C-alpha positions in Angstrom: 8.6 4.5 -8.9 10.7 7.8 -9.3 9.3 10.7 -10.3 10.6 14.2 -11.2 14.1 14.6 -13.0 15.1 11.3 -13.8 18.7 12.2 -14.5 19.2 12.7 -10.8 17.5 9.6 -9.8 20.1 6.7 -11.6 20.4 5.3 -8.1 18.4 6.3 -5.1 19.5 4.9 -1.3 17.2 5.4 1.4 18.3 4.5 5.0 16.8 7.2 6.9 13.8 9.7 7.0 16.1 12.5 5.7 16.6 10.5 2.5 12.8 11.2 1.3 13.4 14.9 1.8 16.9 14.7 -0.3 15.0 12.7 -3.0 12.3 15.2 -3.0 9.7 12.3 -3.0 6.3 12.3 -3.7 3.6 10.8 -1.7 3.3 7.8 -3.1 7.1 7.2 -3.1 6.8 7.9 0.6 4.3 5.2 1.0 6.2 2.5 0.0 9.8 3.9 1.6 9.1 4.9 4.7 8.0 1.5 6.8 11.0 -0.4 5.3 12.7 2.8 6.3 11.3 2.6 10.2 12.3 -0.5 10.1 15.8 0.3 10.1 16.3 -1.7 6.7 17.9 -0.1 3.5 15.6 0.5 0.1 17.0 0.9 -3.5 15.5 3.0 -5.7 15.8 4.8 -9.2 16.2 4.0 -12.9 19.0 2.1 -13.8 18.5 -1.2 -12.2 21.6 -2.9 -13.5 23.6 -0.6 -11.3 20.8 -0.5 -8.7 21.6 -4.0 -8.1 25.3 -3.8 -7.9 25.2 -1.1 -5.5 22.6 -3.5 -3.6 24.8 -6.7 -3.5 28.1 -5.2 -2.2 25.8 -4.4 1.0 23.1 -7.2 1.4 23.1 -11.1 1.3 19.2 -11.3 0.6 17.7 -8.6 -1.8 13.9 -8.2 -1.8 12.1 -6.9 -4.9 9.2 -5.4 -3.9 7.5 -4.5 -7.0 3.8 -5.1 -6.4 1.3 -6.4 -9.8 1.7 -3.6 -11.4 4.9 -4.4 -13.1 7.3 -7.7 -13.4 10.5 -8.4 -11.6 13.5 -6.6 -13.0 15.6 -9.2 -11.9 15.2 -13.1 -12.0 13.5 -13.9 -8.8 14.7 -17.4 -6.6 11.9 -17.2 -4.7 8.4 -15.4 -6.4 5.8 -14.6 -4.1 2.3 -12.8 -4.9 -0.2 -11.6 -2.8 -4.0 -11.4 -4.1 -6.9 -9.3 -2.8 -10.1 -10.8 -2.8 -11.9 -6.9 -2.2 -10.7 -7.1 -6.4 -11.6 -10.7 -7.4 -11.0 -11.2 -10.9 -8.0 -8.7 -11.1 -6.0 -11.5 -10.4 -6.8 -13.2 -14.0 -7.4 -9.8 -16.1 -4.6 -7.4 -15.4 -1.2 -7.4 -16.9 1.4 -7.2 -15.4 -0.6 -8.8 -12.2 -1.6 -12.3 -14.3 1.7 -13.0 -15.5 3.1 -12.5 -12.1 0.2 -15.0 -10.6 1.4 -17.9 -13.3 4.8 -17.5 -12.3 4.3 -17.5 -8.3 5.9 -20.2 -6.0 4.1 -19.0 -3.3 0.8 -17.2 -3.5 -1.0 -15.6 -0.5 -4.5 -15.0 -0.8 -4.8 -11.8 1.9 -7.9 -10.3 3.4 -9.9 -13.5 3.5 -11.4 -12.3 6.8 -13.1 -9.2 5.3 -13.7 -9.9 2.0 -17.1 -11.6 0.9 -17.2 -15.6 1.2 -17.7 -15.6 -2.5 -15.1 -13.5 -3.5 -12.3 -15.4 -1.5 -13.7 -18.8 -3.2 -14.1 -16.8 -6.9 -10.2 -15.8 -6.3 -8.8 -19.3 -4.9 -9.8 -21.4 -7.4 -8.9 -18.7 -10.1 -5.5 -19.1 -8.2 -5.6 -22.9 -8.3 -6.6 -23.0 -12.5 -3.8 -20.2 -13.6 -1.2 -21.8 -11.0 -1.5 -25.5 -9.4 2.0 -25.8 -8.5 2.3 -23.0 -6.1 1.9 -23.1 -2.6 -1.0 -21.4 -1.4 -1.3 -19.6 2.4 -4.7 -18.0 3.2 -4.1 -15.0 5.5 -5.8 -11.8 6.9 -4.6 -8.3 7.6 -4.9 -7.3 11.4 -5.8 -3.6 11.3 -4.9 -1.6 15.0 -4.2 1.8 15.6 -2.0 4.0 17.9 -4.6 6.3 19.4 -7.9 4.7 19.4 -9.0 6.7 22.2 -9.3 9.4 19.4 -11.8 7.6 17.4 -14.7 6.2 19.9 -17.6 8.4 18.9 -15.8 11.0 16.8 -16.3 12.3 13.7 -13.5 11.2 11.4 -12.1 12.3 7.9 -10.5 9.0 6.3 -7.1 9.2 4.2 -6.3 6.3 2.2 -3.2 5.2 0.0 -3.7 6.9 -3.6 -3.2 4.7 -6.0 -5.2 1.9 -4.1 -8.9 3.7 -4.3 -8.3 5.8 -7.6 -6.6 3.8 -10.3 -6.6 0.2 -8.5 -10.2 0.5 -7.7 -10.8 0.2 -4.1 -13.4 1.9 -2.6 -11.9 2.2 0.4 -8.8 0.5 2.3 -7.4 -0.1 6.2 -8.4 3.4 7.2 -11.9 3.2 6.9 -12.3 -0.2 8.2 -10.2 1.2 11.3 -12.6 4.0 11.6 -15.7 1.0 12.1 -13.4 -1.2 13.9 -12.9 1.4 16.7 -16.1 3.1 16.9 -16.1 6.5 15.0 -19.4 8.4 15.1 -19.6 9.4 11.8 -17.1 8.6 8.9 -17.7 12.5 6.8 -17.8 12.4 3.3 -15.0 14.7 2.1 -16.4 15.4 -1.3 -18.0 19.0 -0.3 -14.5 20.0 1.2 -12.3 18.7 -1.7 -10.3 21.6 -3.6 -8.4 21.5 -6.9 -7.2 17.8 -7.9 -8.8 16.3 -5.0 -12.2 17.3 -6.4 -11.2 16.8 -9.9 -10.5 13.0 -8.7 -13.6 12.2 -7.3 -15.3 13.4 -10.6 -13.0 11.3 -12.3 -13.1 7.8 -10.0 -16.7 7.5 -9.1 -16.6 4.7 -7.5 -14.2 5.6 -4.6 -15.7 5.7 -0.9 -16.3 8.6 1.7 -12.3 8.4 1.8 -9.4 11.2 0.8 -6.6 9.5 -1.4 -3.5 10.9 -0.5 -2.7 12.0 -3.8 0.7 14.3 -3.7 2.4 14.1 -7.3 3.8 17.7 -6.9 3.4 20.9 -4.4 0.2 21.8 -5.8 -1.4 18.5 -4.8 0.3 18.4 -1.3 -1.4 21.8 -0.9 -4.6 20.8 -2.1 -4.6 17.7 0.1 -3.7 19.8 3.5 -6.7 22.1 2.5 -9.2 19.7 1.8 -8.3 17.7 5.1 -8.6 21.3 7.2 -11.5 22.6 5.4 -13.4 19.1 6.6 -16.0 19.4 9.7 -14.3 16.3 11.4 -13.0 16.2 14.9 -9.9 13.7 13.8 -7.9 12.4 10.6 -7.6 8.8 10.5 -4.2 7.6 8.0 -4.7 4.7 6.7 -1.8 5.8 3.8 1.4 4.1 5.2 2.7 7.1 4.8 2.9 9.7 8.0 1.6 12.5 6.0 1.6 14.9 9.3 5.2 15.1 8.6 5.0 17.3 5.8 1.5 18.8 6.2 0.3 21.5 8.4 -2.8 19.9 9.7 -5.6 21.5 12.3 -6.7 18.4 13.9 -5.4 15.2 15.3 -4.1 12.0 13.3 -4.4 8.2 14.1 -2.7 6.3 12.4 -3.3 2.9 10.7 -1.2 -0.4 11.4 -1.9 -3.7 9.7 0.1 -7.0 9.7 -0.4 -10.4 8.2 -2.0 -13.0 10.3 -1.7 -16.5 8.6 -5.1 -18.6 8.6 -4.3 -21.7 6.8 -1.8 -23.3 4.6 2.1 -23.5 4.9 3.8 -21.1 6.8 5.2 -18.0 5.1 8.0 -18.1 7.7 8.7 -21.9 7.3 9.0 -21.4 3.1 11.2 -18.4 3.5 13.3 -20.4 6.2 13.3 -23.5 3.9 14.1 -21.7 0.7 17.4 -20.1 2.7 18.6 -23.9 3.3 19.0 -24.0 -0.5 21.1 -21.2 -1.6 
């Protein structure tokens, strides 16, 4: 999702973390691209998807479109996988184009079945079966771990979460908050008394947010607001639930713990087997 001067972003190619600086990426863009780059993958983005596709085809056999449920694939997918979230039950049926993606899906992954309420998981499963009975369904959970668990135990922590998820995405908290609970933080510090600028205004607008900091950073001013808010907070440690390592470009006065999560399949067909079978047909 490019921002800034779109004339300079016709086709973007990211193969190293330095490219994030080259294209002056916002925090939201870094959240989308960073993990793929760290895995050694090449990411294409920009605004002209005809040109992007032709460039990507020259260096790849398989193209993975990672669009989230806030847009439709700009290319017709040969295998369409959709993830639904029982922490937000009903969104799969009432959001556009999320519902359209659900109805088109070949595979539906119901994630977070271990952390969402049982009745919400059952509601989402039932909605998915009604909307798209032909799709294969996988029940899964997100396994959370951190790089420095010893820094959380019995400490006061301030939690940074993925910005879009806890603002207009409607979640009260994310993986960072859950990690603080799992690893025994003595207190999750409410950031509101320390918030400045656009962050302070975000809490006024998105009143559903829990005691977490959204990683707002659509410009230099918001990045500085985020930095000041975190440095103001009376906490011992910062927990990063956002996929972007903001400690790379913020000057923080507290140690940082990074949160990671991976998909754990609970029941249904294996996603790996589905992909492998698909690859035999192309």
